[in-house]
N, C-alpha and C positions, 0 to 999 in steps of 0.2 A: 467553189461550190457551196461552202457553208453560208456565204452571204445570201445566196438565192434561197436556201432553206430558211434562213433567219427572216428574210423578207416575207416569204410565204407564211411563216408562223405569225408575224406581226399583222399581216393582212387578215388572217383567220381570226386572230384575237380581236382586231378592230371590229369585224363583223359581229362577233359574239357579244362584244360590249354594246354595239348599237342595238342588238336585239334586247339585251337587258334594259337599256335605257328606254327603249320603246315600250317595253312591258311596264316599267315603273311609271311612265308618263302617259300610259294608255293612248299610244299613237302607233305609227307604223314606220317601217324603213323602206327605202327605195334603193334598188340596185339593178344592175344589168345582168341578165341571164347568159348562160354560155351560148344561147342561140341569138344573142344580140338584142333581145327585147328588154325594155325597161319596165319593171314591175314594182308594185307596192306590196309588201308583205305585212299583214296585220298580226297582232299578238296571238290571235286564235288560230293561226296557221293559214288563213285565207290569203291567196295570192291573186292580185288584180292587175292586169296589164294597164300601163299608162298609155294614153293616146295623145298624140300631138294635136293641137288645135288646127283646124283647117282654115 
């Protein structure tokens, strides 16, 4: 059970580090929401859905 908690902690820390890097480089991060949608999150908190090209 500890391995699962350790993995969850590492995933969370990786996401937090990505946000810090995005802020330092004035860019955004891309991730998949719990609803399954891929979004871009900017440093100002704006979240924009990514659309696949048609």
